C-alpha positions as CSV (number, residue, x, y, z in Angstrom):
1,X,113.8,1.8,-45.0
2,X,114.7,-1.3,-47.0
3,X,117.7,-2.7,-45.1
4,X,118.8,-5.0,-48.0
5,X,118.8,-2.1,-50.4
6,X,120.7,0.1,-48.0
7,X,123.3,-2.6,-47.5
8,X,123.7,-3.0,-51.3
9,X,124.1,0.7,-51.8
10,X,126.7,0.9,-49.0
11,X,128.6,-2.1,-50.3
12,X,128.3,-4.0,-47.0
13,X,126.4,-7.1,-45.9
14,X,122.7,-7.0,-44.9
15,X,123.8,-8.6,-41.6
16,X,125.9,-5.5,-40.8
17,X,123.1,-3.1,-41.6
18,X,120.6,-5.2,-39.6
19,X,123.0,-5.1,-36.6
20,X,123.1,-1.3,-36.7
21,X,119.4,-1.0,-36.9
22,X,118.9,-3.5,-34.1
23,X,121.3,-1.8,-31.7
24,X,120.4,1.8,-32.6
25,X,116.6,1.3,-33.0
26,X,114.9,4.6,-32.7
27,X,117.2,5.9,-30.0
28,X,118.3,9.5,-30.2
29,X,121.3,10.6,-32.3
30,X,123.4,13.7,-31.7
31,X,124.2,16.7,-33.9
32,X,127.6,17.4,-35.4
33,X,129.3,20.6,-34.3
34,X,128.7,23.6,-36.7
35,X,131.1,23.5,-39.6
36,X,132.6,26.8,-38.5
37,X,133.5,25.3,-35.1
38,X,134.9,22.1,-36.5
39,X,138.5,23.2,-37.3
40,X,139.1,24.3,-33.7
41,X,137.7,21.1,-32.4
42,X,139.8,19.0,-34.7
43,X,142.9,20.9,-33.6
44,X,141.9,20.2,-30.0
45,X,141.6,16.6,-30.8
46,X,145.2,16.6,-32.2
47,X,144.0,15.9,-35.8
48,X,146.8,16.7,-38.2
49,X,146.3,19.3,-40.9
50,X,146.2,16.8,-43.7
51,X,143.6,14.7,-42.0
52,X,141.6,17.7,-40.9
53,X,141.5,19.0,-44.5
54,X,140.0,15.7,-45.7
55,X,137.5,15.7,-42.9
56,X,136.4,19.2,-43.8
57,X,136.2,18.4,-47.5
58,X,133.7,15.6,-46.7
59,X,131.7,17.5,-44.2
60,X,128.0,16.3,-44.2
61,X,126.5,19.7,-45.1
62,X,122.8,19.7,-46.0
63,X,122.4,18.9,-49.6
64,X,126.0,17.8,-50.1
65,X,126.2,15.5,-53.1
66,X,128.8,13.4,-51.3
67,X,126.2,12.2,-48.8
68,X,123.7,9.8,-50.2
69,X,120.6,8.9,-48.1
70,X,122.0,5.6,-47.0
71,X,125.3,7.3,-45.8
72,X,123.3,9.8,-43.8
73,X,121.2,7.0,-42.3
74,X,124.3,5.1,-41.3
75,X,125.9,8.2,-39.8
76,X,122.8,9.0,-37.8
77,X,122.2,5.4,-36.6
78,X,125.9,4.9,-35.7
79,X,125.9,7.9,-33.5
80,X,122.7,6.6,-31.8
81,X,124.2,3.1,-31.4
82,X,127.3,4.4,-29.6
83,X,125.3,7.0,-27.6
84,X,122.9,4.3,-26.4
85,X,125.9,2.7,-24.6
86,X,127.2,5.8,-22.9
87,X,129.2,4.7,-19.9
88,X,129.8,1.3,-21.4
89,X,133.3,-0.2,-21.7
90,X,132.9,-3.2,-24.0
91,X,134.2,-3.6,-27.5
92,X,131.6,-1.9,-29.7
93,X,132.0,-1.6,-33.5
94,X,130.0,1.5,-34.5
95,X,129.0,0.1,-37.9
96,X,130.4,-1.9,-40.9
97,X,133.7,-1.2,-42.5
98,X,133.0,0.9,-45.6
99,X,134.8,1.1,-49.0
100,X,136.9,4.1,-48.1
101,X,138.2,4.6,-51.5
102,X,134.9,6.1,-52.5
103,X,135.8,9.5,-51.0
104,X,136.1,11.5,-47.8
105,X,132.4,11.0,-46.7
106,X,132.9,7.3,-46.8
107,X,136.5,7.4,-45.4
108,X,135.6,9.5,-42.4
109,X,132.0,8.6,-41.6
110,X,133.0,7.3,-38.2
111,X,135.1,10.3,-37.5
112,X,132.0,12.4,-38.0
113,X,130.1,10.1,-35.6
114,X,133.0,10.7,-33.1
115,X,132.7,14.4,-33.5
116,X,129.0,14.3,-32.8
117,X,129.6,12.5,-29.6
118,X,132.3,14.8,-28.2
119,X,129.6,17.0,-26.5
120,X,127.8,13.9,-25.2
121,X,130.9,12.3,-23.6
122,X,132.3,15.6,-22.2
123,X,129.0,16.2,-20.5
124,X,129.2,12.6,-19.0
125,X,132.7,13.5,-17.8
126,X,131.5,16.7,-16.2
127,X,128.8,14.8,-14.4
128,X,131.6,12.7,-12.9
129,X,133.7,15.7,-12.0
130,X,136.4,14.8,-14.4
131,X,138.7,17.6,-15.3
132,X,138.5,19.0,-18.8
133,X,142.2,18.5,-19.3
134,X,141.7,14.7,-18.8
135,X,138.7,14.8,-21.2
136,X,140.6,16.4,-24.0
137,X,143.9,14.5,-23.7
138,X,141.8,11.3,-23.8
139,X,139.7,12.3,-26.7
140,X,142.7,13.5,-28.7
141,X,143.5,9.9,-29.3
142,X,141.4,10.5,-32.4
143,X,144.2,12.5,-34.0
144,X,146.9,10.0,-33.0
145,X,144.9,7.1,-34.6
146,X,144.2,9.0,-37.8
147,X,147.9,9.7,-38.2
148,X,148.7,6.1,-37.6
149,X,146.1,5.0,-40.2
150,X,147.6,7.4,-42.7
151,X,151.1,6.0,-42.0
152,X,149.6,2.5,-42.5
153,X,148.2,3.5,-46.0
154,X,144.6,3.1,-44.6
155,X,145.3,-0.4,-43.2
156,X,144.6,0.5,-39.6
157,X,141.2,2.1,-39.4
158,X,138.9,-0.9,-39.2
159,X,140.3,-1.7,-35.8
160,X,140.6,1.9,-34.7
161,X,137.0,2.8,-35.4
162,X,135.8,0.3,-32.8
163,X,138.6,1.2,-30.4
164,X,137.6,4.9,-30.4
165,X,134.1,4.1,-29.2
166,X,135.6,3.5,-25.8
167,X,136.7,7.1,-25.6
168,X,133.3,8.3,-26.9
169,X,131.4,6.4,-24.2
170,X,133.6,7.3,-21.2
171,X,135.0,3.8,-20.9
172,X,138.7,4.8,-21.2
173,X,140.9,7.6,-19.8
174,X,144.4,8.7,-20.6
175,X,146.2,9.4,-17.4
176,X,149.8,10.3,-18.0
177,X,151.7,7.6,-20.0
178,X,149.0,4.9,-20.0
179,X,145.3,4.6,-21.0
180,X,143.1,3.1,-18.4
181,X,140.0,1.1,-19.4
182,X,137.2,0.5,-17.0
183,X,135.4,-2.8,-16.7
184,X,134.5,-5.5,-14.2
185,X,136.9,-5.5,-11.3
186,X,140.0,-4.7,-13.3
187,X,141.4,-1.6,-14.9
188,X,142.8,-2.7,-18.3
189,X,146.0,-0.9,-19.3
190,X,146.8,0.2,-22.9
191,X,150.0,1.8,-24.1
192,X,149.5,4.6,-26.6
193,X,152.1,5.6,-29.1
194,X,153.5,8.5,-27.2
195,X,157.2,7.7,-26.4
196,X,159.1,5.3,-24.2
197,X,157.3,3.4,-21.4
198,X,159.8,4.5,-18.8
199,X,159.2,2.9,-15.4
200,X,158.9,6.3,-13.7
201,X,156.2,7.4,-16.2
202,X,154.3,4.1,-15.8
203,X,154.4,4.3,-12.0
204,X,153.1,7.9,-12.1
205,X,150.2,6.9,-14.4
206,X,149.3,3.9,-12.1
207,X,149.3,6.2,-9.1
208,X,147.1,8.7,-10.9
209,X,144.6,5.9,-11.7
210,X,144.6,4.7,-8.1
211,X,143.2,8.1,-7.1
212,X,141.2,8.8,-10.2
213,X,138.7,5.9,-10.3
214,X,137.6,5.9,-6.6
215,X,137.1,9.7,-6.9
216,X,135.2,9.8,-10.1
217,X,133.5,6.3,-10.1
218,X,133.0,5.6,-6.4
219,X,130.4,2.9,-7.0
220,X,132.9,0.8,-9.0
221,X,135.4,-1.5,-7.2
222,X,138.7,-2.3,-8.9
223,X,141.2,-4.7,-7.4
224,X,143.7,-5.3,-10.2
225,X,145.4,-3.7,-13.1
226,X,145.4,-6.0,-16.1
227,X,146.8,-5.9,-19.6
228,X,146.6,-8.0,-22.8
229,X,149.4,-7.4,-25.2
230,X,152.2,-8.9,-27.3
231,X,154.4,-6.7,-25.0
232,X,153.9,-9.3,-22.3
233,X,155.2,-12.2,-24.4
234,X,158.1,-13.8,-22.4
235,X,159.8,-14.6,-25.7
236,X,160.9,-11.0,-25.8
237,X,163.3,-11.8,-23.0
238,X,165.3,-13.8,-25.5
239,X,166.1,-10.6,-27.4
240,X,165.8,-7.5,-25.1
241,X,168.3,-6.5,-22.4
242,X,167.1,-6.9,-18.8
243,X,167.0,-3.2,-18.2
244,X,164.9,-2.4,-21.2
245,X,161.6,-0.5,-20.6
246,X,159.6,-3.4,-22.1
247,X,161.2,-6.0,-19.8
248,X,160.7,-3.8,-16.8
249,X,157.0,-3.3,-17.8
250,X,156.6,-7.1,-18.2
251,X,157.9,-7.7,-14.7
252,X,155.0,-5.9,-13.1
253,X,152.6,-8.6,-14.2
254,X,151.7,-12.1,-13.1
255,X,151.1,-13.8,-16.4
256,X,147.9,-15.8,-16.9
257,X,148.0,-19.3,-18.5
258,X,148.4,-18.9,-22.3
259,X,145.2,-19.3,-24.4
260,X,145.1,-18.7,-28.1
261,X,143.1,-15.5,-28.5
262,X,140.0,-15.9,-30.7
263,X,140.1,-13.7,-33.8
264,X,143.5,-12.1,-33.0
265,X,146.8,-12.9,-34.7
266,X,149.7,-11.7,-32.4
267,X,152.1,-11.7,-35.4
268,X,149.8,-9.2,-37.2
269,X,149.5,-7.1,-34.0
270,X,153.3,-6.9,-33.5
271,X,153.8,-5.8,-37.1
272,X,150.9,-3.3,-36.7
273,X,152.4,-1.7,-33.6
274,X,156.1,-1.9,-34.2
275,X,156.2,-1.1,-37.9
276,X,152.8,0.3,-38.7
277,X,152.5,-1.9,-41.8
278,X,150.9,-5.2,-42.6
279,X,152.1,-5.6,-46.2
280,X,155.8,-4.8,-46.2
281,X,157.9,-8.0,-46.7
282,X,160.0,-9.0,-43.6
283,X,163.3,-8.5,-45.4
284,X,162.3,-4.9,-46.2
285,X,161.3,-3.8,-42.7
286,X,163.6,-1.5,-40.8
287,X,166.0,-3.0,-38.3
288,X,167.1,0.2,-36.5
289,X,166.2,-0.8,-33.0
290,X,166.7,-3.9,-30.8
291,X,162.9,-4.4,-30.8
292,X,162.6,-4.2,-34.6
293,X,165.4,-6.6,-35.1
294,X,163.9,-9.0,-32.5
295,X,160.5,-9.0,-34.3
296,X,161.9,-9.6,-37.7
297,X,164.5,-12.3,-36.6
298,X,161.8,-14.1,-34.7
299,X,159.4,-14.2,-37.6
300,X,162.1,-15.0,-40.2
301,X,163.0,-18.0,-38.0
302,X,159.5,-19.4,-38.5
303,X,158.4,-18.6,-35.0
304,X,155.4,-16.8,-33.8
305,X,154.6,-14.1,-31.2
306,X,152.0,-14.6,-28.5
307,X,149.3,-12.3,-27.1
308,X,149.6,-12.7,-23.3
309,X,147.4,-11.4,-20.5
310,X,148.7,-10.5,-17.0
311,X,147.6,-8.7,-13.9
312,X,148.9,-7.2,-10.6
313,X,147.1,-5.9,-7.6
314,X,146.1,-2.2,-7.4
């Protein structure tokens, strides 16, 4: 296959296509579920009806005119790329960002890759004696992220498509209120959009993780919980009451010295997570909650939010 020609037809850089080919090589891919089984799987993955309808409309049936040879190649090699790192827990883009306005096959290519990997990763879970309930609540982050992307008018997916490879490789598990991300000697904590981060729910999730990882990954040794987030920015203390859930979450952590994160703009991340928009002018953003007012007031004053890292012992 001519990689330069493939890149041109996909509307991406030759470097992006070369990366996929280099990481995937001739490693095995995985088949998608049968079309007839897909609606039930999408429902189990918490995919909303509007997103599920789009996914089914672009389904890569044999002979579908929506699926050009280069799209089929990218789907196959993206699946192989992620599958080759099964059990991994690093950041792994599955392929280049595509021009999603070209239709459902382009818009949801990495969703189809995720669906193909569901059987692969649930088998990995079973081999580690992980309960099916944990598998499915973890993998259902797909539906949550598709809904967020739709709310963001398709602004969110480039980040989310890489994020979801953690789930598809067995690198991340949703245990109660928090998501727990394996790696090194620390379990990295993530806070999904699923309600308040009440201290009791956080404590229960941490207790579940303390039992989960030694049981299912006995060869791994974790000594700390860690987190990197704008939620750990001490500037929030200027705006939020001391008994707020965010402040009480912050207080669990010993902050690490501040370093400007490479390739990450904390102001953008705050807007992404608090308002689910990157394009609405500040003076048009809602101000219904203390947090919303804090974010807007801080930015309108010409100040910036910081992405901070912290940790505490397991």
